[in-house]
C-alpha positions as CSV (number, residue, x, y, z in Angstrom):
1,M,86.1,58.6,110.9
2,L,89.7,58.6,110.4
3,T,92.5,59.1,112.6
4,H,96.3,58.9,112.3
5,L,98.2,60.4,114.8
6,P,101.4,60.3,113.4
7,S,104.9,62.4,114.2
8,C,105.5,65.9,112.4
9,P,109.3,66.9,111.5
10,K,109.5,71.3,111.8
11,S,108.8,72.3,108.4
12,T,113.1,73.7,107.6
13,S,113.9,70.2,107.6
14,A,111.0,69.1,104.9
15,M,111.9,72.7,102.4
16,N,114.3,69.7,100.5
17,Y,111.3,68.0,100.7
18,N,109.1,70.0,98.5
19,T,109.0,74.0,98.3
20,A,104.6,73.7,98.0
21,I,104.8,73.6,101.1
22,E,105.2,77.2,102.2
23,V,103.4,78.5,99.6
24,G,99.5,78.5,99.3
25,D,97.3,77.8,101.7
26,S,97.0,75.3,104.8
27,L,97.7,72.5,102.1
28,V,100.0,69.6,103.9
29,F,101.2,66.7,102.9
30,L,100.6,62.6,104.6
31,P,101.7,59.5,103.8
32,P,100.0,57.4,101.3
33,S,98.0,55.2,103.8
34,V,96.0,57.8,104.3
35,L,94.4,57.9,101.2
36,Q,94.8,54.2,101.3
37,R,92.2,54.4,104.3
38,L,90.1,57.3,103.1
39,T,89.4,55.6,99.8
40,E,88.3,51.8,101.9
41,I,85.8,53.9,103.8
42,K,84.6,55.5,100.7
43,A,85.5,59.4,102.7
44,K,84.4,62.1,100.0
45,S,86.1,64.1,97.8
46,P,87.6,66.8,98.3
47,Y,89.5,65.7,101.8
48,V,89.0,68.2,104.4
49,F,91.5,67.2,107.1
50,M,91.6,68.3,111.7
51,I,95.1,68.8,112.3
52,S,96.2,69.0,116.4
53,N,98.2,69.4,118.7
54,P,97.5,67.2,121.5
55,S,99.3,68.6,124.5
56,S,97.5,72.3,123.4
57,L,94.7,70.9,121.7
58,I,95.3,74.3,119.0
59,K,93.4,73.2,116.0
60,S,93.1,73.9,112.4
61,Y,91.4,72.6,109.0
62,C,93.3,71.9,106.0
63,G,93.4,70.4,103.2
64,V,96.2,68.2,101.7
65,Q,98.4,69.3,98.2
66,E,99.6,65.2,98.3
67,F,100.2,62.1,99.5
68,T,103.7,61.3,99.2
69,A,104.5,61.9,103.0
70,P,107.0,58.8,104.9
71,E,104.9,56.3,106.6
72,K,104.3,58.1,109.8
73,T,105.0,61.3,109.0
74,V,103.4,64.9,107.9
75,Y,104.5,68.3,106.3
76,L,103.4,71.3,107.3
77,P,103.7,74.9,106.6
78,L,105.4,75.9,108.8
79,W,103.5,79.2,109.9
80,L,100.3,76.4,110.3
81,F,104.1,74.5,112.5
82,N,104.4,77.2,114.6
83,Y,100.4,77.8,115.3
84,L,99.9,74.2,116.2
85,K,102.9,75.4,119.1
86,L,104.5,72.1,117.9
87,N,107.7,70.5,119.5
88,S,109.6,68.9,115.9
89,G,108.6,65.5,115.5
90,G,106.3,65.4,118.2
91,N,102.5,64.2,117.7
92,I,99.9,65.3,116.3
93,L,96.3,64.4,115.6
94,V,95.0,64.1,112.3
95,Q,91.3,63.8,111.2
96,D,89.6,63.4,108.6
97,Y,86.3,66.0,108.5
98,P,83.4,65.2,106.2
99,F,82.9,68.4,103.8
100,E,79.1,68.7,104.1
101,S,79.8,69.7,107.8
102,I,82.0,72.9,107.0
103,S,79.9,75.2,107.8
104,V,78.9,77.9,104.7
105,G,80.9,81.6,105.5
106,T,78.8,84.8,105.9
107,F,81.0,87.7,105.9
108,L,84.1,88.3,104.3
109,K,86.5,91.5,105.8
110,I,89.1,92.5,102.8
111,R,91.9,94.5,104.7
112,P,94.6,95.9,101.3
113,H,98.3,95.4,102.1
């Protein structure tokens, strides 16, 4: 299992980095070393990560947009940053999560806008 404890700047500071971070699902930007480590341990794709705030134990599961973030840095969408109750520059825990262990959904409730 891959465990990584990078810092997480507030996403608005990452907006100049790539505007794609705020659109779409819970996709994050991770450093290239994470991809290198996943390749070394022969992890199967698609890659799913559990991201958590070690201080509050709040967690979320997400995919990766790109492996282009600076080393020891993770960029999150602002809504995920706020959900995890993170402080800018604070540490987060990033762990790979085996895709096979994700349970299949059995119910979906859709609400109109």
